[in-house]
C-alpha positions, 0 to 999 in steps of 0.5 A: 448262976454262980452257986447254982452248980456244985462240982462233984468228985470225978469218977474213975471213968473220967466223967466230971459231974455237976449237981444243981444246988439251987433248982428253984431259982432256975427259970429256964427249962434247960440250962444253957452252956456257952459253946462256940462250935461250927454246925451245918444248917440244913433248910428246905430249898436252901444250900447247906450253910456252916454257922457258929453256935453261941450256946447250947442246952439239952433242948436247943441251940442258938445259931449266929446268923445275919438278919438276911439269913434268918429262917422265919419262926416255925421253920423246920431245920436240921443241924449237925456238928461239923467234923467227927465225934470222939471216936471218929463217928459222924455226928447225927443230923438233928431235926429242929424248929426255929422258935425265937429270933435273937439279936445275934441269930436264931434259937432252935429247939430240937424236935426229938426230945426222946433223949431228954427223958433224964432232963429233969435230973439234978445231976449233969455229967460230961466226958 
């Protein structure tokens, strides 16, 4: 993965961008970003739990969960980042589905991918 991303010069708005330099070697649909953050996990018939993430992509997130707490594959869940966003907004509740059990927890795929319309773009930006 090192060498797959090249940092582009920051623009006046404070946005930092990277450009994929070797798109053919990327076998995953979406690149993962190691990210540890607390999220609310909502499941039907279960109390809300605050869990930790391990990584995040445009398409989903890996949630750290014990074996006993893992929802079955195919389970519909909702997740929301704990706290507030940059300007004090409440983070959105995101619909998702459990798609994989991993040694550390479960991988969930975001259900609404309308915001993924530019996911195939070779340029990624963050504020």
